[in-house]
C-alpha positions in Angstrom: 0.0 0.4 0.4 1.4 3.4 -1.0 2.6 5.7 1.6 2.2 9.3 1.4 4.5 11.9 2.8 4.6 15.6 3.5 8.0 17.3 3.8 9.1 18.9 7.2 9.1 22.7 7.2 11.4 25.0 8.8 8.9 26.9 10.3 7.3 24.8 12.7 5.8 25.0 16.2 7.6 25.3 19.8 5.7 22.4 20.7 7.1 20.3 17.2 10.8 21.0 18.2 10.7 19.5 21.4 8.9 16.4 20.5 11.6 16.2 17.4 14.0 16.2 20.5 15.7 19.6 19.6 15.7 20.1 23.6 19.2 18.1 23.6 20.0 21.2 21.1 19.1 24.0 23.3 20.3 23.1 26.6 23.8 24.5 26.4 23.4 27.4 24.7 24.4 30.0 27.0 21.9 33.0 27.5 23.2 36.4 25.1 23.1 39.7 26.9 20.2 41.7 25.7 19.8 45.3 24.1 17.4 47.4 26.1 15.0 46.9 22.7 15.0 43.6 23.1 12.5 41.2 24.9 13.9 37.2 26.9 10.9 36.2 24.5 12.1 37.6 21.0 15.8 36.0 21.8 14.6 32.7 23.1 12.6 32.2 20.0 15.7 33.5 17.7 17.7 31.0 19.3 15.3 28.3 18.5 14.7 28.8 15.4 18.2 29.4 14.5 19.2 26.2 16.1 16.3 24.3 14.4 17.4 25.8 10.8 21.1 25.2 11.0 20.3 21.3 12.1 18.1 21.5 9.1 21.0 23.5 6.6 23.6 20.0 8.1 20.8 17.3 7.4 20.7 18.8 3.5 23.9 16.7 2.3 22.8 13.5 3.7 18.7 13.5 4.2 17.4 15.9 1.6 15.2 14.6 -1.2 14.9 15.4 -4.7 11.7 16.4 -5.2 11.2 15.1 -9.6 8.5 15.0 -11.9 8.1 14.3 -14.8 7.9 16.4 -18.0 7.2 16.2 -21.9 9.6 17.1 -24.2 9.4 18.4 -27.3 7.0 20.4 -29.4 2.6 20.1 -28.6 2.1 19.0 -32.3 4.5 15.6 -32.0 2.6 12.7 -32.0 4.5 11.1 -29.7 6.1 11.9 -26.0 9.3 12.2 -25.4 9.7 12.4 -21.3 12.5 13.3 -19.2 12.9 13.6 -15.3 13.3 17.0 -14.0 14.3 18.1 -10.7 12.0 21.3 -9.1 13.3 21.5 -5.6 15.0 19.7 -3.0 12.8 18.7 1.0 13.5 17.1 4.0 11.1 14.1 4.4 11.9 13.0 7.8 9.9 9.3 7.3 11.7 9.3 4.0 15.1 9.5 6.0 14.9 6.9 8.0 14.9 4.3 4.5 18.2 2.6 4.3 20.0 2.7 1.1 19.8 0.0 -2.0 21.4 -0.2 -5.1 18.4 -2.5 -5.9 15.7 -1.2 -4.1 12.0 -2.5 -3.3 10.5 1.2 -3.1 9.4 3.4 -6.1 9.0 6.8 -5.1 6.6 9.5 -6.7 5.7 13.3 -6.3 2.1 14.9 -6.6 3.8 18.8 -5.9 5.4 18.3 -2.5 4.0 14.9 -1.0 6.1 12.0 -1.7 4.6 8.7 -2.2 6.4 5.5 -1.7 5.4 2.1 -3.3 6.4 -1.3 -3.0 8.1 -1.7 -7.0 8.7 -5.3 -5.4 7.0 -7.9 -3.3 8.1 -7.0 0.4 7.2 -9.8 2.7 6.6 -9.1 6.6 9.9 -8.1 8.4 11.3 -7.4 5.5 13.5 -3.9 5.3 12.4 -1.8 3.2 14.9 0.0 1.0 15.0 3.0 -0.9 17.8 4.2 -3.7 19.9 7.4 -2.4 20.6 8.0 -6.2 23.2 5.2 -7.4 21.4 2.3 -8.9 22.7 -1.0 -10.4 21.0 0.0 -13.5 22.5 2.9 -13.9 26.0 2.6 -13.0 29.1 0.1 -12.3 29.9 -0.7 -8.6 33.1 1.5 -8.2 31.2 4.1 -9.6 27.9 3.9 -7.2 30.5 3.1 -4.1 32.4 6.5 -5.0 29.2 8.5 -4.8 27.6 6.9 -1.7 31.3 7.2 0.0 31.8 11.0 -1.0 28.3 12.3 -0.3 26.5 9.8 2.6 29.8 9.1 4.0 29.5 5.1 3.9 30.5 2.2 2.0 27.6 0.0 0.3 27.4 -3.7 0.9 23.1 -4.1 -0.4 23.2 -7.6 -1.9 23.5 -5.7 -5.7 27.2 -4.9 -4.8 27.9 -8.4 -3.1 27.0 -10.2 -6.1 29.1 -7.7 -8.4 32.4 -7.9 -5.4 32.0 -11.8 -5.6 31.9 -12.2 -9.8 33.4 -9.1 -10.7 35.1 -11.3 -13.9 31.8 -12.4 -15.1 31.9 -11.0 -18.7 32.6 -8.4 -20.9 29.3 -6.8 -19.8 26.1 -4.6 -21.4 28.3 -2.1 -23.0 30.5 -4.3 -24.6 32.2 -4.4 -27.5 32.1 -7.2 -30.0 34.4 -8.7 -32.9 33.8 -7.0 -36.1 34.6 -10.6 -37.9 33.0 -13.2 -36.3 30.2 -10.8 -33.9 31.3 -12.5 -30.2 32.0 -10.1 -27.8 35.4 -8.7 -26.8 36.9 -9.4 -23.6 40.0 -8.3 -21.6 41.7 -4.7 -20.3 43.6 -2.9 -22.7 43.9 -5.1 -25.2 40.4 -6.8 -26.3 40.8 -10.1 -27.5 37.9 -12.1 -29.3 35.7 -14.8 -27.0 35.0 -16.7 -30.3 36.2 -20.3 -30.4 38.4 -20.0 -33.7 38.9 -16.5 -34.0 41.8 -14.7 -32.9 41.4 -11.2 -33.3 42.8 -8.2 -31.0 42.2 -4.9 -30.8 43.2 -2.2 -28.9 40.6 -0.8 -26.1 41.6 2.6 -26.4 40.9 2.6 -30.5 37.1 1.1 -30.0 36.9 3.8 -27.0 38.1 6.6 -30.0 35.4 5.0 -32.4 32.8 4.9 -29.6 33.5 8.7 -29.3 33.1 9.6 -33.1 29.7 7.5 -33.5 28.2 9.3 -30.3 29.3 12.3 -31.7 27.3 11.5 -35.3 24.2 10.5 -33.3 24.3 13.7 -31.4 24.3 15.5 -34.9 21.7 13.3 -36.3 19.2 14.4 -33.4 20.3 18.2 -33.5 18.8 17.3 -37.3 15.8 15.4 -35.7 15.2 18.1 -33.4 15.1 21.1 -36.1 12.6 19.1 -38.2 15.4 17.7 -41.1 13.8 14.4 -40.9 14.9 12.7 -43.7 18.7 13.7 -43.2 18.5 12.6 -39.4 17.3 9.2 -40.7 20.2 9.0 -43.2 22.3 9.6 -40.5 21.1 7.6 -38.2 21.1 4.5 -40.6 24.8 5.3 -41.1 25.4 5.3 -37.5 22.8 1.6 -37.1 25.3 0.1 -39.3 28.7 1.3 -37.6 27.3 0.2 -34.1 26.3 -3.0 -35.7 29.9 -3.7 -36.3 31.6 -3.1 -33.4 28.9 -2.3 -30.2 27.4 -5.8 -28.5 23.4 -5.5 -29.4 22.9 -4.5 -25.8 24.7 -1.1 -25.6 23.1 1.7 -24.4 24.1 4.0 -27.8 22.2 1.2 -30.0 19.1 1.3 -28.2 19.7 5.1 -28.6 20.1 5.2 -32.1 16.6 3.2 -32.6 15.0 4.9 -30.4 15.9 8.1 -32.7 15.2 6.5 -35.6 11.8 5.5 -34.0 11.2 9.2 -33.1 11.9 10.2 -37.1 9.7 7.4 -38.4 6.7 8.6 -36.4 7.5 12.3 -37.2 7.1 11.4 -40.7 3.8 9.2 -40.1 5.1 6.0 -40.8 3.8 4.2 -37.8 5.2 0.5 -38.9 8.8 1.5 -39.1 8.5 3.7 -36.1 7.2 0.6 -34.0 9.9 -1.6 -35.7 13.1 0.7 -34.1 11.2 1.6 -31.1 10.7 -2.1 -29.7 14.6 -2.7 -30.8 15.1 0.0 -28.2 12.9 -1.3 -25.5 14.8 -4.8 -25.8 18.0 -2.5 -24.5 15.7 -0.5 -21.6 14.5 -3.9 -20.4 18.6 -5.2 -20.2 19.3 -2.3 -18.4 16.4 -1.3 -16.1 14.2 -4.3 -15.6 10.9 -5.2 -17.1 9.3 -3.5 -14.3 11.5 -0.6 -14.4 10.2 3.5 -14.2 12.1 3.4 -17.5 10.6 0.4 -19.5 7.0 2.3 -18.3 8.1 5.4 -20.6 9.1 3.5 -23.2 6.3 1.1 -23.4 3.9 4.0 -23.2 5.4 5.4 -26.3 5.5 2.1 -28.0 1.4 2.2 -27.3 1.0 5.8 -28.8 2.9 4.5 -32.2 0.4 1.5 -32.2 -2.3 3.8 -31.4 -1.9 6.5 -33.9 -0.7 3.3 -36.6 -4.1 1.8 -36.1 -2.9 -1.4 -35.1 -5.7 -1.9 -32.1 -4.4 -5.6 -31.5 -0.9 -4.4 -30.3 -2.1 -0.9 -29.1 -4.2 -2.8 -26.5 -1.5 -5.5 -25.5 1.4 -2.6 -25.0 -1.5 -0.7 -23.4 -1.8 -3.0 -20.3 1.7 -3.5 -20.1 2.5 -0.1 -19.6 -0.3 0.7 -17.2 0.7 -2.3 -15.3 4.5 -1.3 -15.1 3.7 2.8 -14.6 0.7 1.7 -12.1 3.7 0.4 -9.6 5.6 3.2 -9.8 2.7 6.3 -10.0 -0.8 6.2 -8.9 -3.8 6.3 -11.3 -3.3 10.3 -11.2 -0.5 10.1 -14.1 -0.3 11.7 -16.7 0.4 8.9 -18.8 -1.8 6.7 -16.8 -4.5 8.8 -17.8 -3.5 9.1 -21.5 -3.4 4.8 -21.5 -6.8 4.7 -20.3 -8.3 7.2 -23.1 -6.6 5.6 -25.8 -7.9 2.1 -24.7 -11.4 3.6 -24.2 -11.1 5.0 -27.9 -10.1 1.8 -28.7 -12.8 -0.5 -27.2 -15.1 1.9 -28.5 -14.3 1.5 -31.8 -17.3 -0.8 -33.9 -16.7 -4.0 -34.9 -15.7 -5.0 -38.3 -17.8 -7.9 -39.2 -15.3 -10.8 -40.7 -16.8 -12.9 -43.2 -16.1 -16.8 -43.7 -12.7 -17.7 -44.9 -12.2 -18.6 -48.2 -10.1 -21.6 -49.4 -6.7 -20.4 -51.0 -7.4 -16.6 -50.0 -8.2 -14.4 -47.0 -11.3 -13.3 -45.5 
C-alpha cells in the first residue's frame, strides 16, 4: 500500500521542536546579554529558530530528497510524447530519511506537488526491510562509481545485495556495454587489449581504439539528433541509419548507444507518419532498455507508453491494446492512477474499445477473408 508523506517545514511550532528532541540542541546554549530594546521572549525564540534552521541545513547533504516530475519534451504538435525527469526542488522528508539505501531497492518514489509517495516496486514480505535508492542504481552505474558517490555524499560503503553480487563475480563477462569482434561478432574481453571470445577467432584490438571509435559514433548520433529536433527528418534518418550500421559492427546488441540510435529512428519515422517502421525501431530500443533497467522499471514503463502511442496512431489495434495493458501495469507500480501517462493510456484504451466491430466473413479456401 502506498505511503504519502509531506516534507517537514523549517518553520515549526515550539511544541513540534520539543517533540523532535531539539531540547538537546538548546540545553547547552548560553544566554546572551540583551539590549534595552530586546525582550527575553524574542531572544529565546530566535535561539530556537536558529538551532532548527542550522539543524535542517546540516541535514541537507545526507537527508535531502529531490522533488522530481516527468516533463514532456518536444513541441505540442508531436504525436509521440518524449519524456524526461526534471528536478523541481529539494525537501526534507523525515520518514523517507529513515529508509536505508540499496542499489537495487524494493520501493519507488513519486511526487504530487510536494507530497512524496513511496510504493513497493516488488514483493516485500513481513519483517523484510524497506529499501530506497539514494541515487546510484545498479542499472545506471557500475559498483565502483556507485560506491564512490555514496562514500563522498553519505559517508558509507554500500554492502547491499547488488554490490555483494558484483564483488563476488567482478569478472563474470564483458557486460552490457561491451565491444564485439567485427569478424565473428563474438564479444571482446580483456583490459587494455581486447581479444575475441570466439572459439576459432584470434582477433585482438586496442581498447583505446574502440573507445575513440565509440566517441566518434556518439558525436554522429548527436548531430543526427540535432537535425531531428530541427525538423530535417530525411537527413536525420540517413545519418542514423549510417550510425546503426557502424554500431552493429563493433558494439554489443545491448549497448546503450544502440538503444539510443533505435529510439531516435523511431522518433524520426513517427514524425513522418510511418508508424510501422517507428514501431519496429522502438521495439528494438525497448529490448535494450529492458536489459539495462529491467522489465518492471519506470524506464520500461515510459518506453512502453511511447510504443502504445505509436501502435495507437498506426491503428494497430491488437498491438496497441496489448502494449497499453503492459504499460499500465508497469507505471502503476511507480505512480498512482492520477499520473498523466496512465490517464492517457486509459483514454487510448477507451477509444479503441469503443470502435465499432468490423464483421469478418467466412474464410475462403486459398485466400484471405
